[in-house]
Each structure stands twice: as C-alpha cells, then as structure tokens.
Legacy VTK file of the C-alpha trace (Angstrom):
# vtk DataFile Version 3.0
C-alpha trace
ASCII
DATASET POLYDATA
POINTS 381 float
14.597 9.404 25.285
10.891 8.555 25.763
10.984 4.999 24.343
12.924 1.905 25.391
12.412 0.027 22.114
11.204 1.010 18.666
10.116 -1.418 15.936
10.346 0.424 12.635
8.672 -0.097 9.311
6.622 -3.249 9.833
3.198 -4.109 8.460
1.281 -3.684 11.722
-1.868 -5.815 11.997
-4.110 -5.593 15.055
-7.662 -6.656 14.138
-9.118 -5.726 17.509
-8.036 -2.087 17.457
-8.422 -2.122 14.415
-5.107 -1.244 12.762
-3.578 -2.493 9.522
-0.898 -0.369 7.872
2.834 0.163 7.811
3.798 1.773 11.083
6.326 2.033 13.893
5.659 0.537 17.314
7.200 2.163 20.393
7.555 0.414 23.747
8.276 1.845 27.189
8.411 0.084 30.570
6.850 -3.105 29.241
3.860 -1.361 27.666
2.934 -0.262 24.160
3.619 3.486 24.151
2.733 4.499 20.589
1.827 3.130 17.166
2.274 5.721 14.434
3.128 5.838 10.724
6.479 7.441 11.574
8.374 7.722 14.853
11.869 9.180 14.817
14.614 6.657 15.590
16.257 9.271 17.809
13.319 8.901 20.200
14.297 5.384 21.305
17.144 3.761 23.179
17.033 0.726 20.882
15.716 0.545 17.320
14.964 -2.649 15.401
14.209 -2.651 11.690
11.216 -4.887 10.933
10.458 -3.539 7.479
8.825 -6.104 5.217
7.675 -8.109 8.247
4.254 -8.629 9.809
4.010 -7.103 13.277
1.070 -8.232 15.402
0.195 -8.710 19.074
1.915 -11.604 20.849
0.005 -14.788 20.085
-2.331 -16.446 22.578
-2.624 -20.227 22.233
-5.887 -20.896 24.044
-5.543 -24.694 24.029
-2.256 -26.474 24.695
-0.817 -28.905 27.242
2.268 -28.335 29.356
1.762 -31.009 32.038
0.274 -34.171 30.493
1.624 -37.224 32.344
2.900 -34.711 34.924
5.677 -33.457 32.613
5.173 -33.155 28.822
6.448 -29.755 27.625
7.206 -28.783 31.227
10.400 -26.713 31.316
10.545 -26.757 27.483
7.407 -24.621 27.369
9.370 -21.378 27.106
11.432 -22.660 24.206
8.374 -23.812 22.274
6.460 -20.593 22.905
9.210 -18.034 22.321
10.192 -19.565 18.971
6.585 -19.414 17.751
5.515 -15.892 18.759
3.356 -17.202 21.612
3.527 -14.985 24.689
0.475 -16.438 26.458
-0.319 -20.141 26.551
-3.412 -21.725 28.082
-3.154 -25.232 29.467
-6.427 -27.016 28.704
-6.888 -29.267 31.688
-3.621 -31.158 32.068
-4.093 -30.939 35.820
-6.984 -31.398 38.220
-7.419 -30.495 41.866
-4.991 -33.217 43.024
-2.232 -32.425 40.514
-2.474 -28.651 40.078
0.239 -27.920 42.688
2.702 -29.838 40.506
1.855 -27.755 37.450
2.408 -24.591 39.471
5.715 -25.707 40.986
7.311 -27.362 37.971
5.959 -25.256 35.101
4.335 -21.976 36.134
7.026 -21.060 38.669
9.844 -22.042 36.269
8.729 -20.502 32.973
8.644 -16.966 31.626
5.700 -17.444 29.278
2.395 -16.136 30.583
0.519 -19.275 31.617
-3.199 -19.630 32.251
-4.993 -22.906 33.002
-8.325 -24.652 32.736
-8.563 -27.027 35.701
-9.868 -30.500 34.875
-13.077 -31.742 36.457
-11.192 -34.995 37.143
-8.997 -34.575 40.208
-6.339 -36.600 38.369
-6.138 -34.412 35.294
-4.318 -36.057 32.386
-1.674 -38.095 34.164
-2.359 -41.448 32.443
-4.064 -41.165 29.065
-4.271 -44.916 28.551
-7.260 -44.905 30.915
-9.920 -42.213 30.679
-9.593 -39.815 33.593
-13.352 -39.987 34.260
-14.081 -43.606 33.441
-14.595 -43.842 37.195
-16.846 -40.876 37.969
-15.650 -40.921 41.577
-12.664 -38.968 40.255
-14.954 -36.094 39.294
-14.290 -33.376 41.862
-16.434 -30.294 41.214
-15.901 -28.852 44.679
-12.141 -29.392 44.576
-11.959 -28.050 41.032
-13.790 -24.858 42.019
-11.676 -24.473 45.157
-8.465 -24.893 43.159
-9.568 -22.160 40.772
-10.559 -19.786 43.587
-7.214 -20.364 45.351
-5.154 -19.849 42.176
-6.769 -16.914 40.416
-3.431 -15.822 38.940
-3.302 -19.040 36.894
-6.675 -20.765 36.834
-9.336 -19.340 34.532
-11.835 -22.126 33.861
-13.044 -25.729 34.095
-12.201 -28.437 31.540
-14.170 -31.545 30.655
-13.292 -34.156 28.027
-16.742 -35.503 27.114
-15.629 -38.274 24.802
-15.829 -41.984 24.222
-13.284 -43.864 26.368
-12.953 -40.849 28.664
-16.324 -40.981 30.438
-18.474 -44.128 30.818
-21.050 -44.820 28.107
-23.747 -45.011 30.770
-22.822 -41.654 32.304
-25.328 -39.724 30.209
-25.177 -36.015 30.950
-23.811 -36.413 34.487
-20.229 -35.323 33.590
-21.651 -32.212 31.909
-23.789 -31.460 34.946
-20.824 -31.795 37.304
-18.572 -29.668 35.096
-21.271 -26.989 34.865
-21.561 -27.081 38.653
-17.816 -26.570 39.096
-17.700 -23.676 36.632
-20.673 -21.984 38.263
-19.235 -22.394 41.754
-15.955 -20.798 40.655
-17.729 -18.277 38.380
-15.512 -19.123 35.396
-16.036 -20.448 31.856
-16.376 -24.124 31.005
-14.364 -25.726 28.188
-15.784 -28.959 26.757
-13.777 -31.304 24.485
-16.246 -32.809 21.982
-14.145 -35.165 19.842
-16.077 -38.438 19.533
-18.616 -37.076 21.998
-21.066 -39.437 23.661
-24.101 -37.288 22.854
-25.117 -35.062 19.945
-23.719 -31.550 20.162
-27.162 -29.900 20.619
-27.474 -31.774 23.930
-23.967 -30.713 24.982
-24.741 -27.090 24.147
-27.681 -27.019 26.561
-25.092 -27.085 29.374
-23.053 -24.206 27.963
-23.294 -20.459 28.447
-21.926 -17.420 26.581
-18.167 -17.305 27.165
-17.858 -21.087 27.450
-15.628 -22.897 24.954
-16.439 -25.820 22.659
-13.021 -27.179 21.778
-11.944 -29.484 18.914
-14.921 -28.136 16.996
-13.460 -29.212 13.617
-13.189 -32.938 14.329
-14.694 -35.290 11.733
-16.080 -37.934 14.101
-19.658 -38.694 15.093
-21.643 -36.004 16.900
-19.704 -33.038 15.561
-20.846 -29.594 14.496
-22.406 -31.086 11.333
-24.075 -34.009 13.037
-23.641 -37.640 11.959
-24.555 -37.062 8.298
-21.808 -34.437 7.778
-23.933 -32.369 5.379
-24.348 -28.956 6.966
-23.564 -27.051 10.141
-26.238 -27.691 12.735
-28.629 -24.826 13.448
-27.887 -25.169 17.165
-24.182 -24.554 16.471
-24.887 -21.334 14.571
-27.234 -20.201 17.348
-24.713 -20.973 20.094
-21.912 -19.133 18.313
-24.187 -16.147 17.758
-25.086 -16.197 21.471
-21.405 -16.047 22.498
-20.304 -19.648 22.952
-16.717 -19.825 21.691
-15.796 -22.490 19.137
-12.104 -23.416 19.233
-10.374 -25.536 16.580
-7.571 -27.001 18.801
-5.752 -28.875 16.017
-4.026 -31.654 17.996
-3.290 -35.144 16.720
-6.919 -36.191 16.006
-9.026 -33.118 15.394
-8.099 -31.425 12.092
-8.503 -32.965 8.630
-8.257 -30.818 5.519
-11.367 -32.193 3.727
-13.619 -31.600 6.734
-12.156 -28.172 7.506
-12.667 -27.146 3.867
-16.259 -28.339 4.102
-16.948 -26.181 7.164
-15.204 -23.141 5.660
-17.225 -23.547 2.453
-20.373 -23.267 4.563
-19.118 -20.019 6.080
-18.244 -21.434 9.486
-15.053 -20.215 11.143
-13.864 -21.168 14.619
-13.652 -18.200 16.959
-10.157 -19.199 18.061
-7.272 -21.019 16.390
-5.256 -23.148 18.795
-2.818 -26.027 18.656
-3.699 -28.560 21.379
0.089 -28.699 21.485
1.912 -31.351 23.456
5.530 -32.433 23.143
4.870 -35.330 20.707
2.793 -33.167 18.343
5.370 -30.382 18.572
8.334 -32.582 17.698
6.782 -35.124 15.312
3.764 -33.197 14.067
1.350 -32.717 12.547
0.872 -29.594 14.687
4.443 -28.362 15.290
3.433 -24.864 16.463
0.805 -22.135 16.265
2.264 -20.349 13.183
2.055 -23.651 11.274
-1.603 -24.028 12.267
-2.231 -20.423 11.216
-0.523 -21.103 7.895
-2.830 -24.059 7.257
-5.828 -21.747 7.522
-4.152 -19.213 5.220
-3.655 -21.886 2.586
-7.248 -23.027 3.014
-8.321 -19.559 1.917
-8.793 -17.653 5.190
-7.521 -14.061 5.122
-4.458 -13.059 7.131
-6.309 -10.553 9.307
-9.035 -13.091 10.105
-6.383 -15.615 11.120
-4.538 -13.125 13.338
-7.819 -12.108 15.002
-8.291 -15.709 16.136
-4.900 -15.936 17.856
-4.912 -12.457 19.435
-8.139 -10.472 19.799
-10.561 -13.360 20.261
-8.570 -15.503 22.708
-7.704 -12.408 24.763
-11.421 -11.781 25.176
-12.054 -15.445 25.944
-9.571 -15.478 28.838
-10.765 -12.142 30.239
-7.724 -10.138 29.091
-9.226 -7.991 26.324
-7.493 -4.623 26.070
-4.492 -5.798 28.099
-3.298 -8.714 25.952
-3.825 -9.526 22.297
-3.558 -5.926 21.133
-0.964 -3.285 20.251
-3.139 -0.414 21.391
-1.139 2.047 23.539
-1.298 1.079 27.199
-1.504 -2.660 26.510
1.164 -5.119 27.639
4.036 -5.009 25.136
3.729 -8.541 23.790
4.605 -8.512 20.092
5.113 -11.181 17.440
7.028 -10.467 14.229
6.656 -12.796 11.242
7.788 -13.096 7.678
5.207 -14.440 5.233
7.298 -16.703 3.035
6.200 -17.570 -0.510
6.945 -20.875 -2.182
5.759 -24.473 -1.935
5.224 -25.834 1.557
3.971 -29.275 2.562
1.348 -29.280 5.319
-0.045 -32.450 6.913
-3.345 -32.972 8.715
-4.334 -35.478 11.403
-5.263 -38.152 8.805
-1.885 -37.805 7.064
-3.439 -35.946 4.136
-0.976 -33.544 2.499
-1.638 -30.031 1.209
0.908 -28.051 -0.787
0.543 -24.422 0.224
2.062 -21.298 -1.266
2.589 -19.294 1.926
3.903 -19.913 5.412
4.348 -17.747 8.486
7.855 -17.886 9.954
8.613 -16.365 13.353
11.299 -13.699 13.216
11.000 -12.151 16.656
9.015 -12.462 19.883
8.783 -9.640 22.397
7.261 -10.305 25.811
6.606 -7.567 28.354
8.698 -5.199 26.244
11.778 -7.444 26.156
13.123 -9.245 23.097
12.548 -12.872 24.035
13.472 -14.527 20.727
15.125 -13.556 17.449
15.453 -15.936 14.521
19.023 -16.803 13.544
20.288 -14.705 10.664
LINES 1 382
381 0 1 2 3 4 5 6 7 8 9 10 11 12 13 14 15 16 17 18 19 20 21 22 23 24 25 26 27 28 29 30 31 32 33 34 35 36 37 38 39 40 41 42 43 44 45 46 47 48 49 50 51 52 53 54 55 56 57 58 59 60 61 62 63 64 65 66 67 68 69 70 71 72 73 74 75 76 77 78 79 80 81 82 83 84 85 86 87 88 89 90 91 92 93 94 95 96 97 98 99 100 101 102 103 104 105 106 107 108 109 110 111 112 113 114 115 116 117 118 119 120 121 122 123 124 125 126 127 128 129 130 131 132 133 134 135 136 137 138 139 140 141 142 143 144 145 146 147 148 149 150 151 152 153 154 155 156 157 158 159 160 161 162 163 164 165 166 167 168 169 170 171 172 173 174 175 176 177 178 179 180 181 182 183 184 185 186 187 188 189 190 191 192 193 194 195 196 197 198 199 200 201 202 203 204 205 206 207 208 209 210 211 212 213 214 215 216 217 218 219 220 221 222 223 224 225 226 227 228 229 230 231 232 233 234 235 236 237 238 239 240 241 242 243 244 245 246 247 248 249 250 251 252 253 254 255 256 257 258 259 260 261 262 263 264 265 266 267 268 269 270 271 272 273 274 275 276 277 278 279 280 281 282 283 284 285 286 287 288 289 290 291 292 293 294 295 296 297 298 299 300 301 302 303 304 305 306 307 308 309 310 311 312 313 314 315 316 317 318 319 320 321 322 323 324 325 326 327 328 329 330 331 332 333 334 335 336 337 338 339 340 341 342 343 344 345 346 347 348 349 350 351 352 353 354 355 356 357 358 359 360 361 362 363 364 365 366 367 368 369 370 371 372 373 374 375 376 377 378 379 380
C-alpha cells in the first residue's frame, strides 16, 4: 500500500497552496503524499474518517513562552500544544544567552513539539518578571545573543526585545533598539520587538526594523500603539511598514487584546499578519488566552473569515520563521503536520484582557493533531 495514513472526507483548507475543498489527505513516511478529491481507502494502511471536519496544516504559534521563570510550561508544553493543533511553537524570548542552555536541556530536549526560539537581548531572559530584564542595560548582551543563535541554529531563529515601560529605563532612548538591531544583524536573523506601552512612538521604533522583522503585541490599546496616542486611525508608518514586509503579530497574552480596540482596527481594514497567543501557563489555565484555537475563534466572531484566520496561523508564520513550503502547508512533499477541527455552532463566552465579554456563535474545537505523520492527539469521544 502506498500510504501510511489517509484522512478521508474533510474540508481541506490550505490558504498558502491555495486549496479549499472537500478532499482526502494521504501521508507517507512523515510527509504529505497526496491531496485529492477522492483517494481509495484500500490505498492506505490506516484510514481515519474526518468528514464534516476542517483539515488544515498543523498550527504554528509564533509567540508563546515555555521557559518564563526558568520553568513555566516546560514539560507541559507537549500537552498544551497537542491538544490545540499546534505542531510548531515559537518561544518569544524566555531565555537569553545566559539561560538558553536551560531551555534546551529542560524543554527542547524533552518535548516532541517542534520548538523554535527568539533569544532575548537580555542575557537573563525572563527569569524574574518583577524587575525589568533590561532596567540595567549592562544585562544587554548583543554579542552573546548573536553567538547563542549561531551556535543553536536548530532552535534559535531571531532576537527578542521588550521595548516597554518598566522593562527598559526611561532614559535609555533608542539604545535598546540599537543593541537589538546589532545582535540581529550579527546573527543575520529577524528581530522581534514587543511594543506594549512602548517608550517611544511606533514610527521611531519602526526605523530600526527591516522586512521580515516582527512587531509583536500590535493590537494593544496603550500609548504609542499602531494608532498613536489619539487612537483615531492606523498610522501611515504602520501601513507602510506592513506593505514593506515588516510582520505585525497580535500575540494576545494577558494585556494585549481588548475587543473594542481590535474591532476598531479591523473596521479600518488592518489585520495582523500572524495570530499568536503569547501563551504562558497562567494564561493557559486561567485565561483569557487558553489556547490558539480560542484566539482564532475570537477573530472569527469579530468577523474575520475562516480562511484568513487559518492563513495567519499556518502560511504566514511558516514564512516568518523561514519554513515556507516545509511547514504550514498540506502541499505534497511538506512535513505531515495536520490539525483537524470541528467548527461548533452555539453561544460561546469569550473574554478579552480587560475582562470584556463577547458572546460568539462559533468556536473551533480540536479533534485531532498529527505531527510528522503520526497521530499525536485525538479528542475523547
């Protein structure tokens, strides 16, 4: 038999191919072998009926945290990812040059999920959030950050900077941005900048960013956001940067996603390029994030189309992490990472980071996760 596994009858959605129709998906030796309207069940060793379900590439969460305080999700990362259709998770700077070996030993080497990491400009990373990791700029380590990335190319893909009040000194000016840019250029990788409650207006931040860099927490409602202090319209510099290839990531988290502000940006036609969680153990267990499908469902209930939502958790993040064509797609030859969802109808209560509630009529529920061609998770019947 030519196929190891056959998923039959699902609504296959792959925005990057593009493909959107009922089809069968065949897998062999950990790779997508075929996607066709009809593949005979006799052609596969194992056949799974996914009729009535959404079948899409395995999700890529481009902003999460697995090692805050040198533990956080840690060994629970696999459980959180597999149950939510996430086959690739990107740690957004939990570790710096001094703490990266711990992340490798206690998370990367212990987990099955595909892990990629932005390395923090601060050598400390995020090991004690009560004190900003760059309040003392002596902890900035551009050389060590770049060296860590060069020595860990299998995991490390970029540089992270939190450029926010109470994280860097008020008097620091643009120096943290300059140092982060230096580190990214030395390692020849993208730079991710956290802009919640930024110290400077976003147009000034954007002067340090290049195509392929990531502006994360782009939907926060605080001062110096993508609408500027008056919160009336998206800044021209933001539109220009997005058009030039700077990636805007929503990264929900516990502070960065309020329904009124998100509606305001969507009404102006602005969409983040990637949808991510900023997941950590507290926001996974107590909310308001919970998981990536919940964040996706919030966008669906705010009026964003299903295909546009899926694009921002598959196609776009795969391109952002340099894995386009290999991950985030069901095109034959790609890695066989697959997420299967039901789109439930009813009344569902969603909560934002200001404790505003939204009653939605649809919610994505994970039914199955396949990683590298192997069934990694199946929802209880």
